[in-house]
ChimeraX commands (.cxc) that place a marker at each C-alpha (Angstrom):
marker #1 position -234.91,135.77,47.22 radius 0.5
marker #1 position -233.94,136.50,50.79 radius 0.5
marker #1 position -236.72,135.62,53.18 radius 0.5
marker #1 position -237.70,138.12,55.84 radius 0.5
marker #1 position -239.18,136.76,59.02 radius 0.5
marker #1 position -241.07,138.68,61.66 radius 0.5
marker #1 position -241.03,137.31,65.18 radius 0.5
marker #1 position -242.63,138.51,68.36 radius 0.5
marker #1 position -240.89,140.92,70.70 radius 0.5
marker #1 position -241.41,138.37,73.44 radius 0.5
marker #1 position -238.52,136.39,71.98 radius 0.5
marker #1 position -236.09,139.22,72.44 radius 0.5
marker #1 position -237.39,140.13,75.86 radius 0.5
marker #1 position -236.71,136.54,76.77 radius 0.5
marker #1 position -233.14,136.81,75.49 radius 0.5
marker #1 position -232.49,139.59,77.95 radius 0.5
marker #1 position -233.08,137.11,80.79 radius 0.5
marker #1 position -230.29,134.80,79.63 radius 0.5
marker #1 position -227.68,135.97,82.13 radius 0.5
marker #1 position -230.14,135.90,85.03 radius 0.5
marker #1 position -231.26,132.39,84.07 radius 0.5
marker #1 position -227.73,131.05,84.23 radius 0.5
marker #1 position -227.34,132.19,87.80 radius 0.5
marker #1 position -230.63,130.51,88.75 radius 0.5
marker #1 position -229.80,127.14,87.27 radius 0.5
marker #1 position -227.77,124.44,89.01 radius 0.5
marker #1 position -224.14,125.61,88.58 radius 0.5
marker #1 position -223.01,122.00,88.16 radius 0.5
marker #1 position -225.06,121.67,84.96 radius 0.5
marker #1 position -224.35,123.17,81.59 radius 0.5
marker #1 position -227.67,124.35,80.13 radius 0.5
marker #1 position -228.43,125.36,76.55 radius 0.5
marker #1 position -224.97,126.40,75.35 radius 0.5
marker #1 position -223.94,128.45,78.42 radius 0.5
marker #1 position -220.44,127.17,79.32 radius 0.5
marker #1 position -217.46,128.46,81.22 radius 0.5
marker #1 position -214.18,128.87,79.35 radius 0.5
marker #1 position -215.83,129.70,76.06 radius 0.5
marker #1 position -213.34,132.42,75.14 radius 0.5
marker #1 position -210.61,129.86,74.53 radius 0.5
marker #1 position -212.96,127.78,72.43 radius 0.5
marker #1 position -213.89,130.79,70.35 radius 0.5
marker #1 position -210.28,131.01,69.10 radius 0.5
marker #1 position -209.22,127.34,69.15 radius 0.5
marker #1 position -208.40,125.47,65.96 radius 0.5
marker #1 position -211.07,123.11,64.72 radius 0.5
marker #1 position -211.81,120.41,62.17 radius 0.5
marker #1 position -213.98,121.52,59.27 radius 0.5
marker #1 position -217.36,119.75,59.18 radius 0.5
marker #1 position -219.08,121.69,56.44 radius 0.5
marker #1 position -219.22,125.15,54.88 radius 0.5
marker #1 position -221.34,127.04,52.41 radius 0.5
marker #1 position -220.22,128.30,49.01 radius 0.5
marker #1 position -222.28,131.42,48.54 radius 0.5
marker #1 position -220.26,134.56,47.65 radius 0.5
marker #1 position -223.13,136.92,46.77 radius 0.5
marker #1 position -224.32,139.07,49.69 radius 0.5
marker #1 position -228.06,138.77,50.31 radius 0.5
marker #1 position -230.60,140.84,52.21 radius 0.5
marker #1 position -230.21,144.00,54.30 radius 0.5
marker #1 position -227.51,142.34,56.39 radius 0.5
marker #1 position -225.53,141.25,53.32 radius 0.5
marker #1 position -225.18,137.70,54.60 radius 0.5
marker #1 position -222.82,135.35,52.77 radius 0.5
marker #1 position -222.39,131.87,54.14 radius 0.5
marker #1 position -221.44,129.68,57.11 radius 0.5
marker #1 position -218.67,127.40,58.40 radius 0.5
marker #1 position -219.17,124.57,60.90 radius 0.5
marker #1 position -216.12,123.25,62.81 radius 0.5
marker #1 position -215.62,120.63,65.51 radius 0.5
marker #1 position -213.32,121.42,68.48 radius 0.5
marker #1 position -211.96,119.03,71.11 radius 0.5
marker #1 position -212.74,120.10,74.66 radius 0.5
marker #1 position -209.83,120.26,77.14 radius 0.5
marker #1 position -211.86,117.96,79.39 radius 0.5
marker #1 position -215.33,116.36,79.19 radius 0.5
marker #1 position -218.28,118.60,80.03 radius 0.5
marker #1 position -221.64,117.70,81.51 radius 0.5
marker #1 position -224.55,119.14,79.56 radius 0.5
marker #1 position -228.33,118.90,79.86 radius 0.5
marker #1 position -229.98,118.34,76.49 radius 0.5
marker #1 position -233.73,117.75,76.02 radius 0.5
marker #1 position -233.97,117.22,79.77 radius 0.5
marker #1 position -231.22,114.59,79.88 radius 0.5
marker #1 position -227.73,114.89,81.28 radius 0.5
marker #1 position -224.77,113.53,79.37 radius 0.5
marker #1 position -221.05,114.07,78.90 radius 0.5
marker #1 position -219.51,115.58,75.75 radius 0.5
marker #1 position -215.90,115.75,74.61 radius 0.5
marker #1 position -216.28,118.05,71.60 radius 0.5
marker #1 position -218.12,121.25,70.73 radius 0.5
marker #1 position -219.23,122.65,67.37 radius 0.5
marker #1 position -218.49,126.20,66.32 radius 0.5
marker #1 position -220.80,127.79,63.76 radius 0.5
marker #1 position -219.47,130.94,62.10 radius 0.5
marker #1 position -221.58,133.09,59.78 radius 0.5
marker #1 position -219.83,135.63,57.59 radius 0.5
marker #1 position -221.24,138.71,55.90 radius 0.5
marker #1 position -220.09,141.88,54.20 radius 0.5
marker #1 position -221.01,144.16,57.07 radius 0.5
marker #1 position -221.20,144.43,60.86 radius 0.5
marker #1 position -223.79,142.17,62.59 radius 0.5
marker #1 position -224.62,144.01,65.83 radius 0.5
marker #1 position -226.92,142.68,68.59 radius 0.5
marker #1 position -227.63,139.49,66.68 radius 0.5
marker #1 position -229.21,136.16,67.58 radius 0.5
marker #1 position -228.79,132.95,65.58 radius 0.5
marker #1 position -231.57,130.49,64.84 radius 0.5
marker #1 position -231.01,127.02,63.36 radius 0.5
marker #1 position -234.49,125.90,62.42 radius 0.5
marker #1 position -236.40,126.14,65.74 radius 0.5
marker #1 position -233.35,126.35,68.04 radius 0.5
marker #1 position -232.34,129.76,69.39 radius 0.5
marker #1 position -228.72,130.66,70.14 radius 0.5
marker #1 position -229.09,134.04,71.92 radius 0.5
marker #1 position -225.54,135.03,72.81 radius 0.5
marker #1 position -223.22,134.81,69.78 radius 0.5
marker #1 position -219.98,136.71,69.57 radius 0.5
marker #1 position -218.35,138.60,66.73 radius 0.5
marker #1 position -215.00,137.12,65.64 radius 0.5
marker #1 position -214.38,140.19,63.49 radius 0.5
marker #1 position -216.21,143.20,62.13 radius 0.5
marker #1 position -218.42,141.29,59.67 radius 0.5
marker #1 position -219.22,137.87,61.14 radius 0.5
marker #1 position -221.04,136.26,64.03 radius 0.5
marker #1 position -220.48,132.86,65.69 radius 0.5
marker #1 position -221.88,130.55,68.36 radius 0.5
marker #1 position -220.87,127.34,70.13 radius 0.5
marker #1 position -223.11,124.25,69.95 radius 0.5
marker #1 position -222.58,121.60,72.62 radius 0.5
marker #1 position -225.45,119.33,71.58 radius 0.5
marker #1 position -225.06,118.23,67.93 radius 0.5
marker #1 position -228.46,116.45,68.03 radius 0.5
marker #1 position -230.03,119.93,67.78 radius 0.5
marker #1 position -228.80,120.17,64.19 radius 0.5
marker #1 position -230.47,118.66,61.13 radius 0.5
marker #1 position -229.20,118.32,57.60 radius 0.5
marker #1 position -230.96,120.92,55.51 radius 0.5
marker #1 position -231.78,123.17,58.46 radius 0.5
marker #1 position -232.37,126.86,57.84 radius 0.5
marker #1 position -229.81,129.20,59.43 radius 0.5
marker #1 position -231.09,132.68,60.31 radius 0.5
marker #1 position -229.50,135.82,61.76 radius 0.5
marker #1 position -231.31,138.84,63.10 radius 0.5
marker #1 position -231.90,141.51,65.69 radius 0.5
marker #1 position -234.82,143.54,66.83 radius 0.5
marker #1 position -237.95,141.99,65.32 radius 0.5
marker #1 position -236.42,140.82,62.03 radius 0.5
marker #1 position -234.72,137.57,61.02 radius 0.5
marker #1 position -232.95,136.88,57.72 radius 0.5
marker #1 position -232.15,133.45,56.28 radius 0.5
marker #1 position -228.83,132.47,54.80 radius 0.5
marker #1 position -229.22,131.48,51.15 radius 0.5
marker #1 position -227.84,127.99,51.80 radius 0.5
marker #1 position -229.19,125.37,54.21 radius 0.5
marker #1 position -226.93,123.64,56.71 radius 0.5
marker #1 position -225.23,120.54,55.26 radius 0.5
marker #1 position -224.14,117.73,57.60 radius 0.5
marker #1 position -222.24,114.50,56.94 radius 0.5
marker #1 position -223.99,111.17,57.52 radius 0.5
marker #1 position -222.34,110.66,60.93 radius 0.5
marker #1 position -224.41,113.51,62.34 radius 0.5
marker #1 position -227.76,112.01,63.35 radius 0.5
marker #1 position -230.60,113.87,64.98 radius 0.5
marker #1 position -231.56,112.29,68.30 radius 0.5
marker #1 position -234.61,114.00,69.68 radius 0.5
marker #1 position -235.49,111.46,72.29 radius 0.5
marker #1 position -238.24,112.83,74.53 radius 0.5
marker #1 position -237.73,112.30,78.23 radius 0.5
marker #1 position -239.97,109.59,79.70 radius 0.5
marker #1 position -243.44,110.93,80.38 radius 0.5
marker #1 position -243.06,114.20,78.42 radius 0.5
marker #1 position -245.87,114.72,75.92 radius 0.5
marker #1 position -248.42,117.23,74.69 radius 0.5
marker #1 position -252.15,117.09,73.94 radius 0.5
marker #1 position -254.20,119.46,71.80 radius 0.5
marker #1 position -257.79,120.40,72.60 radius 0.5
marker #1 position -260.34,122.79,71.07 radius 0.5
marker #1 position -261.99,125.12,73.58 radius 0.5
marker #1 position -265.41,126.66,72.77 radius 0.5
marker #1 position -266.53,129.76,74.62 radius 0.5
marker #1 position -270.19,130.75,74.33 radius 0.5
marker #1 position -271.56,134.22,75.10 radius 0.5
marker #1 position -275.24,134.33,74.27 radius 0.5
marker #1 position -275.53,133.69,70.55 radius 0.5
marker #1 position -271.85,134.31,69.96 radius 0.5
marker #1 position -269.08,131.79,70.33 radius 0.5
marker #1 position -265.34,131.74,69.86 radius 0.5
marker #1 position -262.92,128.85,69.45 radius 0.5
marker #1 position -259.45,128.69,70.91 radius 0.5
marker #1 position -256.81,125.97,71.26 radius 0.5
marker #1 position -255.45,124.56,74.49 radius 0.5
marker #1 position -252.04,122.88,74.41 radius 0.5
marker #1 position -251.44,120.72,77.48 radius 0.5
marker #1 position -247.93,119.67,78.48 radius 0.5
marker #1 position -247.41,116.62,80.65 radius 0.5
marker #1 position -243.96,116.41,82.31 radius 0.5
marker #1 position -242.46,113.15,83.56 radius 0.5
marker #1 position -240.44,114.93,86.27 radius 0.5
marker #1 position -241.28,118.15,88.13 radius 0.5
marker #1 position -239.58,121.17,86.61 radius 0.5
marker #1 position -236.66,122.75,88.55 radius 0.5
marker #1 position -237.49,125.53,90.97 radius 0.5
marker #1 position -236.39,128.70,89.21 radius 0.5
marker #1 position -237.43,132.21,90.17 radius 0.5
marker #1 position -238.53,133.09,86.66 radius 0.5
marker #1 position -241.68,132.40,84.70 radius 0.5
marker #1 position -241.77,129.47,82.38 radius 0.5
marker #1 position -242.73,129.96,78.74 radius 0.5
marker #1 position -243.94,127.70,75.98 radius 0.5
marker #1 position -241.73,127.71,72.88 radius 0.5
marker #1 position -243.33,126.34,69.72 radius 0.5
marker #1 position -241.06,126.70,66.72 radius 0.5
marker #1 position -239.78,130.27,66.73 radius 0.5
marker #1 position -242.58,131.67,68.87 radius 0.5
marker #1 position -242.69,132.11,72.64 radius 0.5
marker #1 position -245.90,132.15,74.70 radius 0.5
marker #1 position -245.68,133.52,78.22 radius 0.5
marker #1 position -249.30,132.82,79.23 radius 0.5
marker #1 position -248.37,129.46,80.73 radius 0.5
marker #1 position -250.52,128.12,83.56 radius 0.5
marker #1 position -250.06,125.05,85.77 radius 0.5
marker #1 position -247.53,123.60,88.14 radius 0.5
marker #1 position -245.58,120.46,89.07 radius 0.5
marker #1 position -246.05,118.03,86.14 radius 0.5
marker #1 position -248.78,119.65,84.06 radius 0.5
marker #1 position -248.88,122.98,82.23 radius 0.5
marker #1 position -251.17,124.50,79.63 radius 0.5
marker #1 position -251.28,127.39,77.17 radius 0.5
marker #1 position -254.36,128.83,75.49 radius 0.5
marker #1 position -254.09,130.56,72.11 radius 0.5
marker #1 position -256.42,131.85,69.47 radius 0.5
marker #1 position -257.28,129.71,66.45 radius 0.5
marker #1 position -255.38,132.24,64.30 radius 0.5
marker #1 position -252.23,131.82,66.43 radius 0.5
marker #1 position -252.50,128.05,66.19 radius 0.5
marker #1 position -252.94,128.15,62.42 radius 0.5
marker #1 position -249.75,130.24,62.12 radius 0.5
marker #1 position -247.68,127.55,63.87 radius 0.5
marker #1 position -245.68,125.23,61.66 radius 0.5
marker #1 position -246.67,121.58,61.83 radius 0.5
marker #1 position -243.67,119.62,63.07 radius 0.5
marker #1 position -242.22,122.54,65.09 radius 0.5
marker #1 position -240.26,121.75,68.25 radius 0.5
marker #1 position -242.20,122.23,71.47 radius 0.5
marker #1 position -240.31,123.20,74.64 radius 0.5
marker #1 position -240.87,124.65,78.07 radius 0.5
marker #1 position -238.30,127.35,78.57 radius 0.5
marker #1 position -237.06,130.04,80.90 radius 0.5
marker #1 position -236.06,132.82,78.56 radius 0.5
marker #1 position -234.14,131.06,75.74 radius 0.5
marker #1 position -233.06,128.15,77.97 radius 0.5
marker #1 position -234.88,124.87,77.28 radius 0.5
marker #1 position -236.01,123.28,80.54 radius 0.5
marker #1 position -238.10,120.44,79.08 radius 0.5
marker #1 position -238.37,119.15,75.50 radius 0.5
marker #1 position -241.86,117.89,74.66 radius 0.5
marker #1 position -241.48,116.65,71.12 radius 0.5
marker #1 position -242.86,117.98,67.84 radius 0.5
marker #1 position -246.17,119.64,67.11 radius 0.5
marker #1 position -248.57,117.31,65.27 radius 0.5
marker #1 position -251.74,119.21,64.40 radius 0.5
marker #1 position -253.47,115.98,63.38 radius 0.5
marker #1 position -253.61,115.16,67.12 radius 0.5
marker #1 position -256.11,118.00,67.79 radius 0.5
marker #1 position -258.99,116.60,69.91 radius 0.5
marker #1 position -257.70,113.01,69.69 radius 0.5
marker link #1:1,2 radius 0.2
marker link #1:2,3 radius 0.2
marker link #1:3,4 radius 0.2
marker link #1:4,5 radius 0.2
marker link #1:5,6 radius 0.2
marker link #1:6,7 radius 0.2
marker link #1:7,8 radius 0.2
marker link #1:8,9 radius 0.2
marker link #1:9,10 radius 0.2
marker link #1:10,11 radius 0.2
marker link #1:11,12 radius 0.2
marker link #1:12,13 radius 0.2
marker link #1:13,14 radius 0.2
marker link #1:14,15 radius 0.2
marker link #1:15,16 radius 0.2
marker link #1:16,17 radius 0.2
marker link #1:17,18 radius 0.2
marker link #1:18,19 radius 0.2
marker link #1:19,20 radius 0.2
marker link #1:20,21 radius 0.2
marker link #1:21,22 radius 0.2
marker link #1:22,23 radius 0.2
marker link #1:23,24 radius 0.2
marker link #1:24,25 radius 0.2
marker link #1:25,26 radius 0.2
marker link #1:26,27 radius 0.2
marker link #1:27,28 radius 0.2
marker link #1:28,29 radius 0.2
marker link #1:29,30 radius 0.2
marker link #1:30,31 radius 0.2
marker link #1:31,32 radius 0.2
marker link #1:32,33 radius 0.2
marker link #1:33,34 radius 0.2
marker link #1:34,35 radius 0.2
marker link #1:35,36 radius 0.2
marker link #1:36,37 radius 0.2
marker link #1:37,38 radius 0.2
marker link #1:38,39 radius 0.2
marker link #1:39,40 radius 0.2
marker link #1:40,41 radius 0.2
marker link #1:41,42 radius 0.2
marker link #1:42,43 radius 0.2
marker link #1:43,44 radius 0.2
marker link #1:44,45 radius 0.2
marker link #1:45,46 radius 0.2
marker link #1:46,47 radius 0.2
marker link #1:47,48 radius 0.2
marker link #1:48,49 radius 0.2
marker link #1:49,50 radius 0.2
marker link #1:50,51 radius 0.2
marker link #1:51,52 radius 0.2
marker link #1:52,53 radius 0.2
marker link #1:53,54 radius 0.2
marker link #1:54,55 radius 0.2
marker link #1:55,56 radius 0.2
marker link #1:56,57 radius 0.2
marker link #1:57,58 radius 0.2
marker link #1:58,59 radius 0.2
marker link #1:59,60 radius 0.2
marker link #1:60,61 radius 0.2
marker link #1:61,62 radius 0.2
marker link #1:62,63 radius 0.2
marker link #1:63,64 radius 0.2
marker link #1:64,65 radius 0.2
marker link #1:65,66 radius 0.2
marker link #1:66,67 radius 0.2
marker link #1:67,68 radius 0.2
marker link #1:68,69 radius 0.2
marker link #1:69,70 radius 0.2
marker link #1:70,71 radius 0.2
marker link #1:71,72 radius 0.2
marker link #1:72,73 radius 0.2
marker link #1:73,74 radius 0.2
marker link #1:74,75 radius 0.2
marker link #1:75,76 radius 0.2
marker link #1:76,77 radius 0.2
marker link #1:77,78 radius 0.2
marker link #1:78,79 radius 0.2
marker link #1:79,80 radius 0.2
marker link #1:80,81 radius 0.2
marker link #1:81,82 radius 0.2
marker link #1:82,83 radius 0.2
marker link #1:83,84 radius 0.2
marker link #1:84,85 radius 0.2
marker link #1:85,86 radius 0.2
marker link #1:86,87 radius 0.2
marker link #1:87,88 radius 0.2
marker link #1:88,89 radius 0.2
marker link #1:89,90 radius 0.2
marker link #1:90,91 radius 0.2
marker link #1:91,92 radius 0.2
marker link #1:92,93 radius 0.2
marker link #1:93,94 radius 0.2
marker link #1:94,95 radius 0.2
marker link #1:95,96 radius 0.2
marker link #1:96,97 radius 0.2
marker link #1:97,98 radius 0.2
marker link #1:98,99 radius 0.2
marker link #1:99,100 radius 0.2
marker link #1:100,101 radius 0.2
marker link #1:101,102 radius 0.2
marker link #1:102,103 radius 0.2
marker link #1:103,104 radius 0.2
marker link #1:104,105 radius 0.2
marker link #1:105,106 radius 0.2
marker link #1:106,107 radius 0.2
marker link #1:107,108 radius 0.2
marker link #1:108,109 radius 0.2
marker link #1:109,110 radius 0.2
marker link #1:110,111 radius 0.2
marker link #1:111,112 radius 0.2
marker link #1:112,113 radius 0.2
marker link #1:113,114 radius 0.2
marker link #1:114,115 radius 0.2
marker link #1:115,116 radius 0.2
marker link #1:116,117 radius 0.2
marker link #1:117,118 radius 0.2
marker link #1:118,119 radius 0.2
marker link #1:119,120 radius 0.2
marker link #1:120,121 radius 0.2
marker link #1:121,122 radius 0.2
marker link #1:122,123 radius 0.2
marker link #1:123,124 radius 0.2
marker link #1:124,125 radius 0.2
marker link #1:125,126 radius 0.2
marker link #1:126,127 radius 0.2
marker link #1:127,128 radius 0.2
marker link #1:128,129 radius 0.2
marker link #1:129,130 radius 0.2
marker link #1:130,131 radius 0.2
marker link #1:131,132 radius 0.2
marker link #1:132,133 radius 0.2
marker link #1:133,134 radius 0.2
marker link #1:134,135 radius 0.2
marker link #1:135,136 radius 0.2
marker link #1:136,137 radius 0.2
marker link #1:137,138 radius 0.2
marker link #1:138,139 radius 0.2
marker link #1:139,140 radius 0.2
marker link #1:140,141 radius 0.2
marker link #1:141,142 radius 0.2
marker link #1:142,143 radius 0.2
marker link #1:143,144 radius 0.2
marker link #1:144,145 radius 0.2
marker link #1:145,146 radius 0.2
marker link #1:146,147 radius 0.2
marker link #1:147,148 radius 0.2
marker link #1:148,149 radius 0.2
marker link #1:149,150 radius 0.2
marker link #1:150,151 radius 0.2
marker link #1:151,152 radius 0.2
marker link #1:152,153 radius 0.2
marker link #1:153,154 radius 0.2
marker link #1:154,155 radius 0.2
marker link #1:155,156 radius 0.2
marker link #1:156,157 radius 0.2
marker link #1:157,158 radius 0.2
marker link #1:158,159 radius 0.2
marker link #1:159,160 radius 0.2
marker link #1:160,161 radius 0.2
marker link #1:161,162 radius 0.2
marker link #1:162,163 radius 0.2
marker link #1:163,164 radius 0.2
marker link #1:164,165 radius 0.2
marker link #1:165,166 radius 0.2
marker link #1:166,167 radius 0.2
marker link #1:167,168 radius 0.2
marker link #1:168,169 radius 0.2
marker link #1:169,170 radius 0.2
marker link #1:170,171 radius 0.2
marker link #1:171,172 radius 0.2
marker link #1:172,173 radius 0.2
marker link #1:173,174 radius 0.2
marker link #1:174,175 radius 0.2
marker link #1:175,176 radius 0.2
marker link #1:176,177 radius 0.2
marker link #1:177,178 radius 0.2
marker link #1:178,179 radius 0.2
marker link #1:179,180 radius 0.2
marker link #1:180,181 radius 0.2
marker link #1:181,182 radius 0.2
marker link #1:182,183 radius 0.2
marker link #1:183,184 radius 0.2
marker link #1:184,185 radius 0.2
marker link #1:185,186 radius 0.2
marker link #1:186,187 radius 0.2
marker link #1:187,188 radius 0.2
marker link #1:188,189 radius 0.2
marker link #1:189,190 radius 0.2
marker link #1:190,191 radius 0.2
marker link #1:191,192 radius 0.2
marker link #1:192,193 radius 0.2
marker link #1:193,194 radius 0.2
marker link #1:194,195 radius 0.2
marker link #1:195,196 radius 0.2
marker link #1:196,197 radius 0.2
marker link #1:197,198 radius 0.2
marker link #1:198,199 radius 0.2
marker link #1:199,200 radius 0.2
marker link #1:200,201 radius 0.2
marker link #1:201,202 radius 0.2
marker link #1:202,203 radius 0.2
marker link #1:203,204 radius 0.2
marker link #1:204,205 radius 0.2
marker link #1:205,206 radius 0.2
marker link #1:206,207 radius 0.2
marker link #1:207,208 radius 0.2
marker link #1:208,209 radius 0.2
marker link #1:209,210 radius 0.2
marker link #1:210,211 radius 0.2
marker link #1:211,212 radius 0.2
marker link #1:212,213 radius 0.2
marker link #1:213,214 radius 0.2
marker link #1:214,215 radius 0.2
marker link #1:215,216 radius 0.2
marker link #1:216,217 radius 0.2
marker link #1:217,218 radius 0.2
marker link #1:218,219 radius 0.2
marker link #1:219,220 radius 0.2
marker link #1:220,221 radius 0.2
marker link #1:221,222 radius 0.2
marker link #1:222,223 radius 0.2
marker link #1:223,224 radius 0.2
marker link #1:224,225 radius 0.2
marker link #1:225,226 radius 0.2
marker link #1:226,227 radius 0.2
marker link #1:227,228 radius 0.2
marker link #1:228,229 radius 0.2
marker link #1:229,230 radius 0.2
marker link #1:230,231 radius 0.2
marker link #1:231,232 radius 0.2
marker link #1:232,233 radius 0.2
marker link #1:233,234 radius 0.2
marker link #1:234,235 radius 0.2
marker link #1:235,236 radius 0.2
marker link #1:236,237 radius 0.2
marker link #1:237,238 radius 0.2
marker link #1:238,239 radius 0.2
marker link #1:239,240 radius 0.2
marker link #1:240,241 radius 0.2
marker link #1:241,242 radius 0.2
marker link #1:242,243 radius 0.2
marker link #1:243,244 radius 0.2
marker link #1:244,245 radius 0.2
marker link #1:245,246 radius 0.2
marker link #1:246,247 radius 0.2
marker link #1:247,248 radius 0.2
marker link #1:248,249 radius 0.2
marker link #1:249,250 radius 0.2
marker link #1:250,251 radius 0.2
marker link #1:251,252 radius 0.2
marker link #1:252,253 radius 0.2
marker link #1:253,254 radius 0.2
marker link #1:254,255 radius 0.2
marker link #1:255,256 radius 0.2
marker link #1:256,257 radius 0.2
marker link #1:257,258 radius 0.2
marker link #1:258,259 radius 0.2
marker link #1:259,260 radius 0.2
marker link #1:260,261 radius 0.2
marker link #1:261,262 radius 0.2
marker link #1:262,263 radius 0.2
marker link #1:263,264 radius 0.2
marker link #1:264,265 radius 0.2
marker link #1:265,266 radius 0.2
marker link #1:266,267 radius 0.2
view
């Protein structure tokens, strides 16, 4: 049965900042899928990596399946992935087909947001993926708009040569602490998540956010190499153990901090 996911409106407010963010970042870097010359890559021939087999439309969007292709770049590109710069010579193109128009969509692959897909035709949506280490075999692919996300009926399938490499930059880590607030005879518990950054974050004229899984938290405090977020115990309990943790500007990942491990609370 098609799963229906509700996500906070903060996610989609963040998506609106994507164009502004690109202008603020170092123009020599390629950050989080935003590349020049993408129009040619949208139409270029590619090598098939994997594709789904589903032919029965599911959910309100009548989603069908996906196709993942690999495309050679005309020349190597410099990207920044998980806080590290490297050169790539290929790009992946993920296309999702359906039986109806997919307006104003975003694409999620597990906890990774791709906010600016294009529509190859009147009933499909696609995105370019420059960092293959973001993908995992068995990942859930979701499409949505507004405050609703819908999962494809088939998970992403990857050949053995695709390996997830989520190396955390030196010094990046998180710590989890319980905070107790006392007011007379009443007390409330909340959770503080502390982020420790090996290198100072770039100076960008936008607020940083915490991304944990598919949720964004804009109540980030701190500076330089240490940031924190406070959330209610209910919010913490809703987070998925093992979710990716990032510091972002809008949908752009500025620093990758690893995966949430709730067993580390107060240790």
